[in-house]
C-alpha positions in Angstrom: 0.0 0.0 0.0 2.8 2.4 0.9 4.6 1.7 -2.4 1.3 2.3 -4.2 0.8 5.7 -2.6 4.4 6.6 -3.3 3.9 5.6 -6.9 0.9 7.9 -7.3 2.7 10.8 -5.6 5.9 10.4 -7.6 4.1 10.1 -10.9 1.8 13.1 -10.2 -1.3 11.0 -10.5 -2.7 12.2 -7.1 -5.1 15.1 -7.7 -7.7 17.1 -5.7 -10.7 18.1 -7.9 -12.6 20.0 -5.2 -12.0 23.7 -5.7 -11.9 24.6 -2.0 -9.6 24.3 1.0 -9.5 21.0 2.8 -7.4 17.8 3.2 -7.5 14.2 4.1 -6.3 11.9 6.9 -4.1 8.8 6.4 -2.1 6.1 8.2 1.0 4.3 7.1 0.7 0.5 7.0 3.2 -2.1 5.6 1.0 -5.1 6.1 2.2 -5.8 9.6 2.8 -2.5 11.4 0.4 0.5 11.6 1.3 4.1 12.3 -0.7 6.8 14.0 -3.2 9.1 12.1 -1.7 11.8 10.0 -3.5 14.8 8.3 -2.6 16.1 4.9 -3.8 19.7 4.3 -5.0 20.9 0.9 -5.1 24.7 0.5 -5.9 26.7 -2.6 -3.2 29.2 -3.6 -3.8 32.9 -3.2 -4.2 34.1 -6.8 -5.8 37.5 -6.2 -7.2 39.5 -9.1 -5.6 38.4 -12.3 -7.6 40.7 -14.6 -5.3 43.7 -15.0 -7.0 45.5 -18.0 -10.6 45.6 -19.2 -10.8 48.6 -21.4 -13.4 49.7 -24.0 -13.2 48.9 -27.7 -14.3 51.7 -30.0 -15.1 50.7 -33.5 -16.8 52.1 -36.6 -19.9 50.4 -38.2 -19.1 47.5 -40.5 -15.5 47.5 -39.3 -13.2 44.7 -37.9 -10.7 45.3 -35.0 -8.1 43.1 -33.3 -8.3 42.9 -29.5 -5.0 43.8 -28.0 -3.4 43.9 -24.5 -4.6 47.4 -24.1 -8.1 46.1 -24.3 -7.9 42.9 -22.3 -5.0 41.7 -20.2 -4.9 39.0 -17.4 -1.9 37.4 -15.8 -1.2 34.9 -13.0 1.9 33.8 -11.2 0.5 30.2 -11.4 0.4 30.0 -15.2 1.8 31.5 -18.4 -0.4 33.3 -20.9 -1.4 30.1 -22.8 -3.1 28.8 -19.6 -5.0 32.0 -18.7 -8.4 31.2 -20.2 -11.4 33.4 -21.0 -14.8 31.7 -20.9 -17.3 33.6 -23.0 -20.6 33.6 -21.1 -22.6 35.9 -23.4 -21.7 36.7 -27.0 -21.9 40.2 -28.7 -25.2 41.3 -30.1 -24.3 43.4 -33.1 -21.2 41.5 -34.2 -19.1 38.4 -33.9 -16.2 37.5 -31.6 -13.7 35.4 -33.6 -10.6 33.4 -32.7 -8.6 32.4 -35.8 -11.7 33.0 -37.9 -14.0 30.8 -35.8 -16.7 31.9 -33.3 -15.1 32.2 -29.9 -16.4 30.3 -26.9 -13.1 30.4 -25.2 -9.7 32.1 -25.8 -6.5 32.6 -23.9 -4.4 35.6 -23.1 -1.8 34.1 -25.5 -4.5 34.4 -28.3 -4.9 38.1 -27.5 -1.1 38.7 -27.3 -0.8 37.1 -30.7 -3.5 39.1 -32.4 -5.8 36.1 -33.0 -8.9 37.5 -31.3 -11.0 40.0 -33.4 -14.4 41.6 -33.2 -16.3 42.0 -36.5 -19.2 44.4 -36.6 -21.7 43.3 -39.3 -25.2 44.0 -38.2 -26.9 47.3 -39.3 -26.8 50.1 -36.8 -28.7 53.4 -37.4 -27.9 55.2 -34.1 -24.8 57.4 -33.9 -23.7 55.4 -30.9 -24.6 51.7 -30.3 -23.3 49.8 -27.3 -22.3 46.1 -27.6 -20.1 43.7 -25.6 -19.6 40.2 -24.3 -19.3 38.8 -20.8 -16.7 36.3 -19.6 -15.1 34.5 -16.6 -11.4 33.8 -16.0 -9.9 30.4 -15.3 -6.5 28.8 -15.2 -6.2 25.7 -17.5 -5.0 22.8 -15.4 -4.0 19.2 -16.1 -7.4 18.0 -14.9 -10.4 20.3 -14.3 -9.8 24.0 -15.0 -9.3 26.1 -11.9 -11.8 29.0 -11.6 -9.7 31.7 -10.0 -12.3 34.5 -10.3 -16.0 33.9 -9.8 -16.9 37.3 -11.1 -18.6 37.6 -14.5 -16.9 40.5 -16.3 -18.3 42.6 -19.1 -16.2 43.8 -22.0 -17.7 46.9 -23.5 -17.8 47.7 -27.2 -18.8 51.1 -28.5 -19.9 51.3 -32.1 -19.9 54.9 -33.3 -19.8 56.7 -36.6 -17.3 59.0 -35.1 -14.7 56.2 -35.3 -14.4 56.4 -39.1 -11.0 57.5 -40.3 -8.7 57.3 -43.3 -9.8 55.9 -46.6 -13.1 54.6 -45.1 -14.0 58.1 -43.9 -13.3 59.4 -47.4 -15.8 56.9 -48.8 -18.5 57.7 -46.1 -18.0 61.5 -46.3 -16.4 62.3 -49.7 -14.5 65.6 -49.6 -12.8 67.7 -52.2 -10.4 70.6 -51.8 -11.9 74.0 -51.9 -9.9 75.8 -54.7 -10.3 79.6 -54.7 -8.6 82.5 -56.4 -7.5 85.3 -54.0 -10.3 87.7 -53.4 -13.0 85.3 -54.6 -15.9 84.2 -52.3 -16.8 80.6 -52.6 -19.8 78.8 -50.9 -19.1 75.5 -49.1 -21.5 72.9 -50.5 -22.0 69.2 -50.7 -19.5 69.2 -53.5 -16.8 69.9 -50.9 -18.2 67.9 -47.9 -20.9 65.4 -49.0 -22.7 64.3 -45.8 -25.9 63.2 -47.6 -24.9 59.5 -47.4 -24.1 59.8 -43.7 -27.4 61.5 -43.0 -29.2 58.7 -44.7 -27.4 56.0 -42.6 -28.0 57.7 -39.3 -31.7 58.1 -38.4 -31.1 60.6 -35.6 -30.7 64.4 -36.4 -27.1 65.5 -36.7 -25.3 68.8 -36.1 -22.3 70.1 -38.1 -19.9 72.4 -36.1 -16.9 74.3 -37.1 -14.3 73.0 -34.7 -11.5 75.1 -36.3 -12.0 78.1 -38.4 -9.6 78.8 -41.3 -6.4 80.6 -40.5 -6.0 82.9 -43.5 -9.6 83.4 -44.8 -12.9 84.6 -43.6 -16.0 82.5 -43.1 -19.5 84.0 -43.5 -22.8 82.4 -42.5 -25.8 84.1 -44.0 -23.7 87.2 -44.6 -22.4 87.4 -41.0 -18.7 86.7 -40.3 -18.0 83.6 -38.3 -15.4 84.3 -35.7 -13.8 82.2 -32.9 -15.2 83.8 -29.8 -12.7 81.9 -27.7 -9.5 83.1 -29.3 -8.3 84.3 -25.9 -9.5 81.2 -24.1 -7.6 77.9 -23.6 -10.7 76.0 -24.6 -11.9 76.7 -28.1 -15.5 77.2 -28.7 -17.6 75.8 -31.6 -20.0 77.2 -34.1 -22.9 74.8 -34.7 -24.7 74.6 -38.0 -27.7 72.8 -39.3 -26.5 70.2 -41.9 -28.8 71.8 -44.5 -26.4 74.7 -44.5 -24.2 72.6 -46.8 -27.2 72.1 -49.1 -28.0 75.8 -49.3 -24.5 77.3 -49.7 -25.1 79.9 -47.1 -21.6 79.2 -45.6 -18.9 80.9 -47.7 -15.1 81.3 -47.6 -13.2 84.3 -48.8 -9.5 84.9 -48.7 -8.4 88.4 -47.9 -4.9 89.8 -48.5 -3.4 93.2 -48.7 -2.4 92.6 -52.3 -5.3 90.3 -53.2 -6.7 92.7 -55.8 -3.4 93.5 -57.4 -3.3 91.4 -60.5 0.3 92.4 -61.2 1.7 91.3 -57.9 3.9 88.2 -58.0 4.7 88.1 -54.4 1.9 85.8 -53.4 2.4 82.1 -53.8 -0.2 79.4 -53.7 -1.3 79.2 -50.1 -3.0 76.3 -48.2 -5.5 76.8 -45.6 -7.8 74.4 -43.8 -10.7 74.1 -41.5 -12.1 71.2 -39.3 -15.7 70.3 -39.2 -17.2 68.0 -36.5 -20.4 66.0 -36.9 -22.3 64.7 -33.9 -25.8 63.8 -32.9 -28.2 66.6 -32.0 -28.7 65.1 -28.5 -25.1 65.3 -27.2 -24.1 65.8 -23.6 -20.7 67.1 -24.6 -18.9 64.3 -22.7 -16.4 61.9 -24.4 -16.1 64.2 -27.4 -13.4 62.0 -28.9 -15.8 59.1 -28.9 -18.8 60.8 -30.2 -17.6 63.4 -32.7 -16.5 62.7 -36.3 -13.7 65.1 -37.4 -13.6 66.0 -41.1 -10.6 68.2 -42.3 -11.3 70.3 -45.3 -8.3 71.6 -47.3 -8.4 75.0 -49.0 -6.1 76.0 -51.9 -5.7 79.7 -52.5 -4.3 80.6 -55.9 -3.1 84.2 -56.5 -4.3 86.2 -59.5 -0.9 86.1 -61.3 -0.8 82.3 -61.2 -4.3 81.7 -62.4 -4.5 82.0 -66.2 -8.3 82.1 -66.2 -10.2 85.2 -65.0 -14.0 85.6 -64.8 -15.0 88.9 -66.2 -18.7 88.3 -65.5 -20.0 85.6 -63.1 -23.3 86.0 -61.2 -23.7 85.0 -57.6 -27.3 84.0 -58.3 -29.9 83.7 -61.0 -33.7 83.7 -60.8 -35.7 81.0 -62.5 -39.4 80.2 -62.4 -40.6 76.9 -61.2 -40.8 74.5 -64.1 -39.1 77.2 -66.2 -35.9 77.5 -68.2 -33.2 80.2 -67.9 -30.9 81.0 -70.7 -27.3 81.4 -69.5 -25.7 84.0 -71.9 -22.4 85.9 -72.0 -24.2 88.6 -70.0 -24.0 86.0 -67.2 -20.8 84.1 -67.8 -17.8 85.6 -69.6 -14.1 84.8 -69.3 -11.5 87.6 -69.6 -8.9 85.9 -71.7 -8.0 87.7 -75.0 -5.5 85.0 -76.2 -8.0 82.2 -76.1 -10.8 81.3 -78.5 -14.3 80.9 -77.1 -14.0 77.2 -78.0 -10.9 76.8 -75.8 -12.7 78.1 -72.7 -14.4 75.0 -71.2 -16.8 74.9 -68.3 -17.0 71.6 -66.5 -19.7 70.8 -64.0 -18.3 69.7 -60.7 -21.7 69.7 -59.0 -24.8 69.3 -61.1 -27.9 71.1 -59.9 -30.1 68.9 -57.7 -33.4 70.2 -58.8 -32.7 71.0 -62.5 -30.5 70.3 -65.5 -27.9 72.2 -67.5 -28.9 71.7 -71.1 -27.2 72.5 -74.4 -29.9 73.0 -77.0 -30.7 75.1 -80.1 -34.4 74.8 -79.6 -36.2 75.7 -76.4 -38.8 73.0 -77.0 -35.9 70.4 -76.7 -35.1 71.5 -73.2 -37.7 69.1 -71.7 -36.5 66.0 -73.5 -33.1 65.6 -71.8 -33.0 63.8 -68.5 -29.5 64.5 -67.4 -27.2 67.5 -67.4 -24.6 68.1 -70.1 -21.3 67.8 -68.2 -19.3 70.2 -70.4 -20.0 73.4 -72.4 -17.8 76.1 -73.9 -17.8 79.9 -74.0 -18.8 79.5 -77.6 -21.9 77.6 -76.5 -22.7 80.4 -74.1 -22.1 83.1 -76.8 -24.4 81.3 -79.2 -27.2 81.1 -76.6 -27.2 77.3 -76.4 -26.8 76.9 -72.6 -29.9 76.7 -70.4 -30.8 75.9 -66.9 -34.1 74.0 -66.7 -35.9 73.6 -63.4 -37.7 70.3 -62.7 -40.5 71.8 -60.6 -39.4 70.5 -57.2 -40.6 72.3 -54.1 -37.0 73.5 -53.1 -36.6 77.3 -53.1 -32.9 77.2 -54.2 -30.3 75.2 -56.0 -26.6 75.4 -56.9 -24.5 75.0 -60.1 -20.8 74.6 -59.5 -18.3 74.4 -62.3 -14.6 74.7 -63.1 -13.4 76.9 -66.0 -10.2 76.1 -67.9 -8.4 77.6 -70.8 -7.2 74.6 -72.9 -5.2 76.8 -75.2 -2.6 77.0 -72.5 0.0 74.3 -72.1 -0.7 74.2 -68.3 -4.2 75.6 -68.1 -5.3 77.2 -64.8 -8.7 76.7 -63.5 -11.2 78.7 -61.5 -14.2 77.4 -59.6 -17.4 79.3 -59.4 -20.8 78.5 -57.9 -24.1 80.1 -59.0 -27.0 80.0 -56.6 -30.4 79.4 -58.3 -33.3 81.2 -56.7 -36.6 79.5 -57.6 -39.7 81.7 -58.0 -43.3 80.5 -58.1 -44.6 79.6 -61.5 -47.2 81.9 -63.1 -48.5 78.9 -65.0 -51.7 77.4 -63.7 -53.4 74.2 -64.8 -57.1 75.1 -65.0 -58.5 71.8 -66.3 -57.0 68.4 -66.8 -58.9 65.2 -67.7 -57.0 62.0 -68.3 -59.9 60.5 -70.2 -60.4 61.5 -73.8 -63.4 59.9 -75.4 -62.8 58.5 -78.9 -65.8 57.1 -80.7 -65.4 54.2 -83.0 -65.8 55.1 -86.7 -64.5 58.7 -86.2 -61.1 59.4 -87.7 -60.1 62.0 -85.2 -61.0 63.8 -82.0 -60.2 67.4 -81.1 -58.6 68.5 -77.8 -60.7 71.2 -76.2 -60.6 73.1 -72.9 -62.6 70.5 -71.2 -59.7 68.1 -71.7 -56.7 70.4 -71.1 -56.5 74.0 -70.2 -53.8 76.2 -68.6 -53.3 79.9 -67.9 -50.3 82.0 -67.5 -50.0 85.6 -66.4 -47.5 87.8 -68.2 -45.4 90.5 -66.6 -48.2 93.0 -67.2 -50.8 90.7 -65.6 -52.4 90.0 -69.0 -52.8 86.4 -70.2 -49.7 85.0 -71.9 -49.3 82.4 -74.6 -49.0 78.8 -73.2 -46.9 76.3 -75.1 -47.3 72.5 -74.5 -44.2 70.4 -74.9 -45.0 66.8 -75.8 -42.5 64.6 -73.9 -44.0 61.2 -75.0 -46.1 60.8 -78.1 -49.1 58.4 -78.2 -48.3 54.8 -79.0 -51.5 53.9 -80.9 -52.4 57.2 -82.5 -51.0 60.5 -83.9 -51.2 64.0 -82.6 -51.9 66.4 -85.5 -51.8 70.2 -85.7 -55.1 71.1 -87.4 -53.7 74.3 -88.8 -50.8 72.7 -90.6 -52.1 69.1 -90.8 -48.7 68.0 -89.7 -48.1 65.4 -87.0 -46.7 66.4 -83.6 -44.1 63.9 -82.5 -42.4 66.1 -79.8 
């Protein structure tokens, strides 16, 4: 018996599965002689709190991040990192916890140290901030049953926020383009520079856009009032909050002012770079944890001096007026480039932001304006001089729109460009539909039926208040019949 016990002790086959202090009594017996009673004490080691770090993981929607030591770290004097085991009690709700690509039920500190544990967010989230996480217990892997060294159920917190977007992903979520401006020119900031429309569609809660840093060299104006940093003498900078629709209306403008900005002969100025920082955050924001809840968007500004820019606008309106459903001819009284060395065909206008509620159309006939469905992306000064360029309003309820374009002189070897935005102010239409019946009775045996006022009638008041002539543009001709002008007896196809 003694040899048997010694064999078990020496070969480490004697184990104590009960996870509590205790022991056992024994006697020594060689088959003939018996000893007194002895007591063997079993005591659990003092392991203390082995969880050293349990931080929060901040992640953007549809992103994947590796859990590192700075997020979760546990150590014990009883075991190395490969034996410190995390038991997942409750899995994340909006994503997956993976170890080497498989769903994690357990993982070790060694897995974390090696970068094998990741959290992948894949479920749709429409709130600016969504909280997720998983719960776990800690054990030490043993030769037999694992040793539970901490009965506490811990919670690892995960914060899913749109404010965590950065780098290339941010440029896809909120596309930006450099604001390029000639010294002395005033340029509105629009969706063409900071396009937040996609972000606003993804987030269901109302958002605020704030100017976290105003430009250093230029002047910002909001609705004609200069935007200043009221905290320039304060250690904590203030912010100027805007409604996101400001970027839709173009009421926020940037203008570069310089002592020699209007001196076209000055060659002292070089191309200058400025920038501003916008922050986007939910309308309901406590102001706490700004780094976790606010999305920072830098906007670069290139300021080109007059002498470097080879294209100058002689005439360029800040706004035009157009009637609802109407068409406005853009002539050289509106747009004219001051460049004597270039032919009108060399001056090219390229749309960088097409109007949202209308179209830019190149057409020789006014009746053709209502046939095209998309804007023409290019037109020349020759097209403008010939009266071929029109803005056509689509009849939407918006009171304003914007047309942004770049002008280049392609006669130059290195053509300069200038960017200009025209604000479109929409006026109510004087045209009124008096009668409209979508049923036109056609009797069998008759060769034709005449449109009368009971079928279709419209009125339009002219500038003097007297009735004006109304023209109907046929967008789609009948499939099983023909429209005929009774005066000319010619068919009307368009």
